[in-house]
C-alpha atoms as a printed R data frame, in Angstrom:
    type eleno elety resid chain resno       x       y       z
1   ATOM     1    CA   MET     A     1 132.537  61.367 153.993
2   ATOM     2    CA   THR     A     2 131.715  60.043 150.515
3   ATOM     3    CA   HIS     A     3 128.444  61.995 150.514
4   ATOM     4    CA   ARG     A     4 130.290  65.148 151.558
5   ATOM     5    CA   ARG     A     5 132.848  64.716 148.780
6   ATOM     6    CA   THR     A     6 130.058  64.255 146.267
7   ATOM     7    CA   LEU     A     7 128.399  67.476 147.424
8   ATOM     8    CA   LEU     A     8 131.688  69.347 147.198
9   ATOM     9    CA   ALA     A     9 132.293  68.006 143.710
10  ATOM    10    CA   LEU     A    10 128.800  69.046 142.580
11  ATOM    11    CA   THR     A    11 129.247  72.484 144.126
12  ATOM    12    CA   SER     A    12 132.542  72.946 142.308
13  ATOM    13    CA   LEU     A    13 131.008  71.785 139.022
14  ATOM    14    CA   LEU     A    14 128.081  74.204 139.355
15  ATOM    15    CA   ALA     A    15 130.479  77.028 140.124
16  ATOM    16    CA   LEU     A    16 132.478  76.221 137.008
17  ATOM    17    CA   LEU     A    17 129.317  76.077 134.901
18  ATOM    18    CA   GLY     A    18 128.199  79.407 136.288
19  ATOM    19    CA   THR     A    19 131.547  80.965 135.486
20  ATOM    20    CA   SER     A    20 131.448  79.502 131.979
21  ATOM    21    CA   THR     A    21 127.937  80.900 131.398
22  ATOM    22    CA   ALA     A    22 128.975  84.342 132.608
23  ATOM    23    CA   HIS     A    23 132.001  84.351 130.306
24  ATOM    24    CA   ALA     A    24 129.828  83.264 127.365
25  ATOM    25    CA   GLN     A    25 128.466  86.802 127.103
26  ATOM    26    CA   THR     A    26 130.865  88.913 125.067
27  ATOM    27    CA   ALA     A    27 131.862  92.476 125.817
28  ATOM    28    CA   ALA     A    28 129.765  93.620 122.851
29  ATOM    29    CA   GLU     A    29 126.685  91.810 124.172
30  ATOM    30    CA   LYS     A    30 127.181  93.356 127.606
31  ATOM    31    CA   GLN     A    31 127.394  96.801 126.048
32  ATOM    32    CA   LEU     A    32 124.257  96.251 123.989
33  ATOM    33    CA   ALA     A    33 122.366  94.986 127.044
34  ATOM    34    CA   ALA     A    34 123.244  98.131 128.991
35  ATOM    35    CA   ASP     A    35 120.764 100.576 127.435
36  ATOM    36    CA   LYS     A    36 117.588 100.884 125.362
37  ATOM    37    CA   PHE     A    37 117.507 100.682 121.552
38  ATOM    38    CA   THR     A    38 116.141 103.280 119.155
39  ATOM    39    CA   LEU     A    39 115.511 102.200 115.566
40  ATOM    40    CA   VAL     A    40 115.201 105.330 113.445
41  ATOM    41    CA   ALA     A    41 112.914 104.984 110.412
42  ATOM    42    CA   PRO     A    42 113.233 108.188 108.365
43  ATOM    43    CA   PHE     A    43 109.906 107.707 106.590
44  ATOM    44    CA   PRO     A    44 106.264 107.612 107.749
45  ATOM    45    CA   ALA     A    45 104.772 104.566 109.461
46  ATOM    46    CA   GLY     A    46 103.222 101.837 107.379
47  ATOM    47    CA   GLY     A    47 105.834 101.063 104.724
48  ATOM    48    CA   PRO     A    48 108.620  98.464 104.508
49  ATOM    49    CA   ILE     A    49 111.070 100.679 106.429
50  ATOM    50    CA   ASP     A    50 108.643 100.926 109.332
51  ATOM    51    CA   THR     A    51 107.963  97.179 109.226
52  ATOM    52    CA   LEU     A    52 111.657  96.272 109.287
53  ATOM    53    CA   ALA     A    53 112.377  98.751 112.071
54  ATOM    54    CA   ARG     A    54 109.610  97.253 114.208
55  ATOM    55    CA   VAL     A    55 110.749  93.697 113.521
56  ATOM    56    CA   LEU     A    56 114.288  94.589 114.630
57  ATOM    57    CA   ALA     A    57 113.116  96.592 117.640
58  ATOM    58    CA   ASP     A    58 111.016  93.674 118.829
59  ATOM    59    CA   GLY     A    59 113.845  91.188 118.273
60  ATOM    60    CA   LEU     A    60 116.586  93.272 119.886
61  ATOM    61    CA   GLY     A    61 114.355  94.104 122.834
62  ATOM    62    CA   LYS     A    62 113.764  90.431 123.513
63  ATOM    63    CA   ARG     A    63 117.380  89.368 122.947
64  ATOM    64    CA   TYR     A    64 118.792  91.927 125.381
65  ATOM    65    CA   ASN     A    65 115.835  92.309 127.735
66  ATOM    66    CA   GLN     A    66 115.796  96.016 126.968
67  ATOM    67    CA   ILE     A    67 113.330  98.674 125.862
68  ATOM    68    CA   ALA     A    68 113.423  99.066 122.082
69  ATOM    69    CA   VAL     A    69 111.461 101.766 120.267
70  ATOM    70    CA   VAL     A    70 110.900 102.861 116.669
71  ATOM    71    CA   ASP     A    71 111.419 106.548 115.961
72  ATOM    72    CA   ASN     A    72 109.620 107.550 112.758
73  ATOM    73    CA   ALA     A    73 111.400 110.719 111.629
74  ATOM    74    CA   PRO     A    74 110.187 111.593 108.108
75  ATOM    75    CA   GLY     A    75 111.188 114.682 106.180
76  ATOM    76    CA   ALA     A    76 113.717 116.040 103.682
77  ATOM    77    CA   ALA     A    77 113.682 112.789 101.679
78  ATOM    78    CA   GLY     A    78 114.943 110.847 104.717
79  ATOM    79    CA   ASN     A    79 117.694 113.294 105.644
80  ATOM    80    CA   ILE     A    80 116.114 114.270 108.978
81  ATOM    81    CA   GLY     A    81 116.245 110.726 110.307
82  ATOM    82    CA   MET     A    82 119.718 110.195 108.895
83  ATOM    83    CA   GLU     A    83 120.963 113.320 110.676
84  ATOM    84    CA   ARG     A    84 119.503 112.029 113.935
85  ATOM    85    CA   VAL     A    85 121.503 108.822 113.695
86  ATOM    86    CA   LYS     A    86 124.645 110.564 112.488
87  ATOM    87    CA   ARG     A    87 124.673 112.680 115.675
88  ATOM    88    CA   ALA     A    88 123.757 109.811 118.030
89  ATOM    89    CA   LYS     A    89 126.195 108.286 120.495
90  ATOM    90    CA   PRO     A    90 128.089 105.524 118.637
91  ATOM    91    CA   ASP     A    91 127.380 102.738 121.090
92  ATOM    92    CA   GLY     A    92 125.088 100.485 119.042
93  ATOM    93    CA   HIS     A    93 121.856 101.671 120.637
94  ATOM    94    CA   THR     A    94 120.695 104.125 117.949
95  ATOM    95    CA   LEU     A    95 120.386 102.510 114.522
96  ATOM    96    CA   LEU     A    96 119.139 103.565 111.088
97  ATOM    97    CA   VAL     A    97 116.842 101.490 108.872
98  ATOM    98    CA   ILE     A    98 117.130 102.963 105.386
99  ATOM    99    CA   PRO     A    99 116.276 102.204 101.732
100 ATOM   100    CA   ALA     A   100 118.887 101.839  99.018
101 ATOM   101    CA   GLY     A   101 118.249 105.171  97.322
102 ATOM   102    CA   ASN     A   102 119.297 107.241 100.310
103 ATOM   103    CA   LEU     A   103 122.663 105.496 100.357
104 ATOM   104    CA   THR     A   104 123.434 104.964  96.679
105 ATOM   105    CA   VAL     A   105 121.425 107.471  94.622
106 ATOM   106    CA   ASN     A   106 121.012 110.651  96.663
107 ATOM   107    CA   PRO     A   107 124.762 111.272  97.100
108 ATOM   108    CA   THR     A   108 124.995 111.852  93.338
109 ATOM   109    CA   LEU     A   109 121.501 113.165  92.647
110 ATOM   110    CA   MET     A   110 121.276 115.798  95.386
111 ATOM   111    CA   PRO     A   111 123.539 118.799  94.684
112 ATOM   112    CA   LYS     A   112 123.965 119.519  98.401
113 ATOM   113    CA   PHE     A   113 123.674 116.051  99.909
114 ATOM   114    CA   PRO     A   114 124.553 116.632 103.580
115 ATOM   115    CA   PHE     A   115 126.231 113.309 104.349
116 ATOM   116    CA   ASP     A   116 129.293 111.303 103.477
117 ATOM   117    CA   ILE     A   117 127.902 107.782 103.729
118 ATOM   118    CA   GLN     A   118 131.348 106.231 104.175
119 ATOM   119    CA   LYS     A   119 132.437 108.660 106.901
120 ATOM   120    CA   ASP     A   120 129.179 109.377 108.774
121 ATOM   121    CA   PHE     A   121 127.807 105.841 109.114
122 ATOM   122    CA   VAL     A   122 128.895 102.245 109.565
123 ATOM   123    CA   PRO     A   123 127.067  99.590 107.507
124 ATOM   124    CA   VAL     A   124 125.752  96.820 109.744
125 ATOM   125    CA   ALA     A   125 123.747  94.527 107.481
126 ATOM   126    CA   MET     A   126 121.495  94.292 104.485
127 ATOM   127    CA   LEU     A   127 118.041  93.408 105.762
128 ATOM   128    CA   ALA     A   128 115.597  92.640 102.969
129 ATOM   129    CA   LYS     A   129 114.715  93.218  99.351
130 ATOM   130    CA   THR     A   130 111.657  93.165  97.112
131 ATOM   131    CA   PRO     A   131 111.587  92.813  93.334
132 ATOM   132    CA   ASN     A   132 110.437  95.564  91.001
133 ATOM   133    CA   VAL     A   133 108.318  94.800  87.969
134 ATOM   134    CA   LEU     A   134 107.663  96.436  84.609
135 ATOM   135    CA   VAL     A   135 103.917  96.690  84.011
136 ATOM   136    CA   THR     A   136 101.675  98.093  81.319
137 ATOM   137    CA   ASN     A   137  98.001  98.859  80.881
138 ATOM   138    CA   PRO     A   138  96.394  96.030  78.838
139 ATOM   139    CA   ALA     A   139  94.789  98.609  76.541
140 ATOM   140    CA   THR     A   140  98.215  99.273  75.022
141 ATOM   141    CA   GLY     A   141  98.222  95.838  73.429
142 ATOM   142    CA   ILE     A   142 101.794  95.349  74.645
143 ATOM   143    CA   LYS     A   143 102.043  91.791  75.897
144 ATOM   144    CA   SER     A   144 105.787  91.284  76.140
145 ATOM   145    CA   VAL     A   145 109.104  93.094  76.435
146 ATOM   146    CA   ALA     A   146 109.707  92.284  72.754
147 ATOM   147    CA   ASP     A   147 106.445  94.068  71.876
148 ATOM   148    CA   LEU     A   148 107.480  97.061  73.958
149 ATOM   149    CA   ILE     A   149 110.919  97.377  72.369
150 ATOM   150    CA   ALA     A   150 109.525  96.923  68.862
151 ATOM   151    CA   ARG     A   151 106.953  99.655  69.360
152 ATOM   152    CA   ALA     A   152 109.419 102.039  70.984
153 ATOM   153    CA   LYS     A   153 111.837 101.634  68.052
154 ATOM   154    CA   ALA     A   154 109.141 101.863  65.378
155 ATOM   155    CA   LYS     A   155 107.640 105.012  66.907
156 ATOM   156    CA   PRO     A   156 110.267 106.880  68.951
157 ATOM   157    CA   ASP     A   157 108.840 109.074  71.722
158 ATOM   158    CA   SER     A   158 105.415 107.449  71.338
159 ATOM   159    CA   LEU     A   159 105.601 105.722  74.727
160 ATOM   160    CA   SER     A   160 105.996 107.076  78.255
161 ATOM   161    CA   TYR     A   161 106.494 105.594  81.685
162 ATOM   162    CA   ALA     A   162 105.485 106.851  85.115
163 ATOM   163    CA   SER     A   163 107.587 106.922  88.282
164 ATOM   164    CA   PRO     A   164 107.109 108.115  91.872
165 ATOM   165    CA   GLY     A   165 109.584 110.952  91.273
166 ATOM   166    CA   VAL     A   166 112.860 112.066  89.771
167 ATOM   167    CA   GLY     A   167 115.746 110.042  91.117
168 ATOM   168    CA   SER     A   168 113.579 107.351  92.669
169 ATOM   169    CA   GLY     A   169 114.796 103.788  92.243
170 ATOM   170    CA   LEU     A   170 111.894 103.145  89.889
171 ATOM   171    CA   HIS     A   171 112.828 106.142  87.733
172 ATOM   172    CA   LEU     A   172 116.406 104.888  87.528
173 ATOM   173    CA   ALA     A   173 115.184 101.391  86.670
174 ATOM   174    CA   GLY     A   174 113.376 102.920  83.708
175 ATOM   175    CA   GLU     A   175 116.435 104.863  82.580
176 ATOM   176    CA   LEU     A   176 118.648 101.799  82.888
177 ATOM   177    CA   PHE     A   177 116.123  99.778  80.860
178 ATOM   178    CA   LYS     A   178 116.089 102.446  78.132
179 ATOM   179    CA   SER     A   179 119.863 102.383  77.973
180 ATOM   180    CA   GLN     A   180 120.168  98.589  77.884
181 ATOM   181    CA   ALA     A   181 117.315  98.114  75.398
182 ATOM   182    CA   ASP     A   182 118.421 101.117  73.285
183 ATOM   183    CA   VAL     A   183 114.967 102.700  73.225
184 ATOM   184    CA   ASP     A   184 113.640 106.166  73.958
185 ATOM   185    CA   ILE     A   185 110.640 106.305  76.293
186 ATOM   186    CA   LEU     A   186 109.493 109.549  77.905
187 ATOM   187    CA   HIS     A   187 109.716 109.724  81.699
188 ATOM   188    CA   ILE     A   188 106.786 111.273  83.564
189 ATOM   189    CA   ALA     A   189 107.499 111.970  87.238
190 ATOM   190    CA   TYR     A   190 104.755 111.954  89.859
191 ATOM   191    CA   LYS     A   191 104.776 112.938  93.499
192 ATOM   192    CA   GLY     A   192 104.586 109.466  94.931
193 ATOM   193    CA   THR     A   193 103.591 105.965  93.902
194 ATOM   194    CA   PRO     A   194  99.755 106.098  94.253
195 ATOM   195    CA   PRO     A   195  99.118 108.812  91.636
196 ATOM   196    CA   ALA     A   196 101.574 107.160  89.239
197 ATOM   197    CA   ILE     A   197  99.821 103.801  89.509
198 ATOM   198    CA   ASN     A   198  96.403 105.441  89.196
199 ATOM   199    CA   ASP     A   199  97.359 107.015  85.871
200 ATOM   200    CA   VAL     A   200  98.742 103.739  84.532
201 ATOM   201    CA   LEU     A   201  95.559 101.961  85.615
202 ATOM   202    CA   GLY     A   202  93.514 104.715  83.977
203 ATOM   203    CA   GLY     A   203  95.493 104.542  80.735
204 ATOM   204    CA   THR     A   204  96.887 108.078  80.920
205 ATOM   205    CA   VAL     A   205 100.431 106.665  81.001
206 ATOM   206    CA   PRO     A   206 101.052 103.237  79.432
207 ATOM   207    CA   LEU     A   207 103.966 101.912  81.497
208 ATOM   208    CA   MET     A   208 105.758 101.983  84.823
209 ATOM   209    CA   PHE     A   209 108.230 100.149  86.991
210 ATOM   210    CA   SER     A   210 106.810  99.434  90.446
211 ATOM   211    CA   ASN     A   211 107.469  97.406  93.571
212 ATOM   212    CA   LEU     A   212 105.876  94.037  92.901
213 ATOM   213    CA   PRO     A   213 103.826  93.915  96.140
214 ATOM   214    CA   THR     A   214 102.199  97.252  95.260
215 ATOM   215    CA   VAL     A   215 100.903  96.190  91.846
216 ATOM   216    CA   LEU     A   216 100.515  92.432  92.280
217 ATOM   217    CA   PRO     A   217  96.762  92.668  93.059
218 ATOM   218    CA   HIS     A   218  96.252  94.609  89.812
219 ATOM   219    CA   ILE     A   219  98.293  92.029  87.896
220 ATOM   220    CA   ARG     A   220  96.246  89.188  89.374
221 ATOM   221    CA   SER     A   221  92.975  90.972  88.512
222 ATOM   222    CA   GLY     A   222  94.067  91.638  84.920
223 ATOM   223    CA   LYS     A   223  94.106  95.419  85.270
224 ATOM   224    CA   LEU     A   224  97.839  95.464  84.569
225 ATOM   225    CA   VAL     A   225 100.091  93.218  82.486
226 ATOM   226    CA   ALA     A   226 103.394  92.190  84.059
227 ATOM   227    CA   LEU     A   227 106.172  92.130  81.460
228 ATOM   228    CA   ALA     A   228 109.273  91.339  83.540
229 ATOM   229    CA   VAL     A   229 110.891  91.657  86.959
230 ATOM   230    CA   THR     A   230 114.079  93.653  87.463
231 ATOM   231    CA   ASP     A   231 116.010  91.058  89.429
232 ATOM   232    CA   SER     A   232 118.624  88.400  88.769
233 ATOM   233    CA   ALA     A   233 116.101  85.576  89.259
234 ATOM   234    CA   ARG     A   234 112.368  85.061  89.209
235 ATOM   235    CA   THR     A   235 110.561  85.742  92.440
236 ATOM   236    CA   PRO     A   236 108.734  83.010  94.397
237 ATOM   237    CA   THR     A   237 105.898  85.502  94.879
238 ATOM   238    CA   ALA     A   238 105.119  85.453  91.136
239 ATOM   239    CA   PRO     A   239 107.317  82.832  89.449
240 ATOM   240    CA   GLU     A   240 105.434  83.157  86.177
241 ATOM   241    CA   ILE     A   241 106.957  86.606  85.527
242 ATOM   242    CA   PRO     A   242 110.314  86.344  83.697
243 ATOM   243    CA   THR     A   243 113.353  88.511  84.379
244 ATOM   244    CA   LEU     A   244 114.495  91.135  81.885
245 ATOM   245    CA   GLY     A   245 117.737  89.201  81.532
246 ATOM   246    CA   GLU     A   246 115.819  86.156  80.330
247 ATOM   247    CA   LEU     A   247 114.143  88.310  77.709
248 ATOM   248    CA   GLY     A   248 117.331  89.657  76.205
249 ATOM   249    CA   VAL     A   249 117.758  92.851  78.230
250 ATOM   250    CA   PRO     A   250 120.689  92.126  80.580
251 ATOM   251    CA   GLY     A   251 122.008  94.330  83.359
252 ATOM   252    CA   VAL     A   252 118.700  95.713  84.607
253 ATOM   253    CA   VAL     A   253 118.927  94.216  88.093
254 ATOM   254    CA   VAL     A   254 117.196  96.762  90.298
255 ATOM   255    CA   PRO     A   255 115.483  95.274  93.352
256 ATOM   256    CA   SER     A   256 114.404  97.607  96.125
257 ATOM   257    CA   TRP     A   257 116.507  96.858  99.199
258 ATOM   258    CA   TYR     A   258 116.827  98.061 102.772
259 ATOM   259    CA   GLY     A   259 119.760  98.184 105.155
260 ATOM   260    CA   LEU     A   260 120.771  98.748 108.773
261 ATOM   261    CA   LEU     A   261 123.408 101.355 109.663
262 ATOM   262    CA   ALA     A   262 125.004 102.675 112.862
263 ATOM   263    CA   PRO     A   263 126.731 106.005 113.562
264 ATOM   264    CA   ALA     A   264 130.386 106.288 112.597
265 ATOM   265    CA   GLY     A   265 132.643 105.335 115.478
266 ATOM   266    CA   THR     A   266 130.531 102.425 116.681
267 ATOM   267    CA   PRO     A   267 133.001  99.728 117.846
268 ATOM   268    CA   ALA     A   268 133.646  96.985 115.317
269 ATOM   269    CA   ASP     A   269 132.748  94.188 117.750
270 ATOM   270    CA   VAL     A   270 129.399  95.861 118.491
271 ATOM   271    CA   VAL     A   271 128.685  96.252 114.763
272 ATOM   272    CA   ALA     A   272 129.526  92.587 114.189
273 ATOM   273    CA   GLN     A   273 127.270  91.517 117.054
274 ATOM   274    CA   LEU     A   274 124.380  93.624 115.722
275 ATOM   275    CA   ALA     A   275 124.851  92.029 112.290
276 ATOM   276    CA   ARG     A   276 124.639  88.563 113.856
277 ATOM   277    CA   ASP     A   277 121.579  89.596 115.861
278 ATOM   278    CA   ALA     A   278 119.843  90.933 112.749
279 ATOM   279    CA   ALA     A   279 120.523  87.685 110.882
280 ATOM   280    CA   VAL     A   280 119.041  85.608 113.718
281 ATOM   281    CA   ILE     A   281 115.983  87.851 114.013
282 ATOM   282    CA   LEU     A   282 115.286  87.836 110.261
283 ATOM   283    CA   ALA     A   283 115.648  84.034 110.138
284 ATOM   284    CA   GLU     A   284 112.787  83.480 112.583
285 ATOM   285    CA   PRO     A   285 109.845  81.773 110.803
286 ATOM   286    CA   ALA     A   286 107.281  84.260 112.147
287 ATOM   287    CA   VAL     A   287 109.396  87.173 110.945
288 ATOM   288    CA   ARG     A   288 109.912  85.637 107.502
289 ATOM   289    CA   GLU     A   289 106.162  85.109 107.210
290 ATOM   290    CA   ARG     A   290 105.489  88.707 108.229
291 ATOM   291    CA   LEU     A   291 107.955  90.029 105.664
292 ATOM   292    CA   GLN     A   292 106.625  87.789 102.913
293 ATOM   293    CA   GLY     A   293 103.174  89.229 103.600
294 ATOM   294    CA   GLN     A   294 104.579  92.545 102.370
295 ATOM   295    CA   GLY     A   295 106.487  91.038  99.475
296 ATOM   296    CA   LEU     A   296 109.815  91.301 101.296
297 ATOM   297    CA   SER     A   297 112.426  88.589 101.565
298 ATOM   298    CA   ALA     A   298 115.286  88.636 104.058
299 ATOM   299    CA   TRP     A   299 118.645  89.381 102.423
300 ATOM   300    CA   ASP     A   300 121.487  88.699 104.816
301 ATOM   301    CA   ILE     A   301 124.593  90.566 103.631
302 ATOM   302    CA   GLN     A   302 126.717  91.629 106.577
303 ATOM   303    CA   THR     A   303 129.118  94.444 107.361
304 ATOM   304    CA   THR     A   304 132.074  94.133 104.963
305 ATOM   305    CA   ALA     A   305 130.098  92.780 102.016
306 ATOM   306    CA   PHE     A   306 127.344  95.321 102.670
307 ATOM   307    CA   ASP     A   307 129.855  98.155 102.599
308 ATOM   308    CA   ALA     A   308 131.199  96.912  99.260
309 ATOM   309    CA   HIS     A   309 127.651  96.630  97.899
310 ATOM   310    CA   ILE     A   310 126.885 100.242  98.839
311 ATOM   311    CA   ARG     A   311 130.075 101.447  97.127
312 ATOM   312    CA   ASP     A   312 129.388  99.414  93.981
313 ATOM   313    CA   GLU     A   313 125.772 100.555  93.742
314 ATOM   314    CA   THR     A   314 126.729 104.201  94.316
315 ATOM   315    CA   ALA     A   315 129.238 104.051  91.450
316 ATOM   316    CA   ARG     A   316 126.717 102.266  89.248
317 ATOM   317    CA   TRP     A   317 123.956 104.823  89.759
318 ATOM   318    CA   ALA     A   318 126.348 107.752  89.433
319 ATOM   319    CA   LYS     A   319 127.114 106.555  85.897
320 ATOM   320    CA   VAL     A   320 123.424 106.215  85.047
321 ATOM   321    CA   ILE     A   321 122.522 109.623  86.527
322 ATOM   322    CA   LYS     A   322 125.311 111.379  84.639
323 ATOM   323    CA   ALA     A   323 124.810 109.472  81.378
324 ATOM   324    CA   ARG     A   324 121.068 110.172  81.359
325 ATOM   325    CA   ASN     A   325 121.538 113.754  82.613
326 ATOM   326    CA   ILE     A   326 119.115 113.242  85.516
327 ATOM   327    CA   THR     A   327 118.745 116.265  87.803
328 ATOM   328    CA   MET     A   328 116.539 117.099  90.752
329 ATOM   329    CA   GLU     A   329 113.494 119.196  89.856
């Protein structure tokens, strides 16, 4: 009889544990586990957007035991991929991995920008950022930000800087620097980063702002001189490079950052769950190591704070674009 009672007690306990485990999965988790994931990357494979999309696809696939794919949909400066997500079913299974400029610069810069970021999408989480750096060709003889400002003021219009294109984050970093340092430096727009860097390396153009990972090998080899990073703190990747703020040019905090968005109408509990999932995935040591290999560092800012950041940055860049009279070519 005692043995039988023990068995009954164990059976009841196991049943309770099973019920508790089943209830541990939230309604949002059940919904996310019900279908495959598509991470839309609106730029070609190989860059930070593609890397982050693949990291999230791999992590979400494992967490929910589901198929998870990356859909590279380049074109129209990212608008094709954004349109795809805008029109997707708002159930948390189609997500957008996007750089800052598409959310905070293009709405002001593009005369016929086809989206209302606040109405067409729901911010899920900030994913990662990478510092930008002001570099110069060593042949210029400019060895510091003080040298640069002194020369620009002594000989107005004698200096120029390259960027990957009008309205790019690196172009706007240059315009913000000019405003804060009260100097006039000619902007020369290129069609992409590689030709811009090539002309700075070749001495055709003396200066540029660039993503640190892109130019770090040239800095290490002595082909470029790093003057300052455009972030609020020095980067662990190259701690010897000071910030512009340290050097007396405050307010030029322009890291490149990347975020995760869902279609408007996605349930709030699903958005919150996706934000938690992204934070867990990005905190994994192997993921952090992979991102660091590309000069990226995880930047966990979730839904509400991310939404506020997008609004603040949009207002900030609208002022710069209008004050500097920047228009699309």
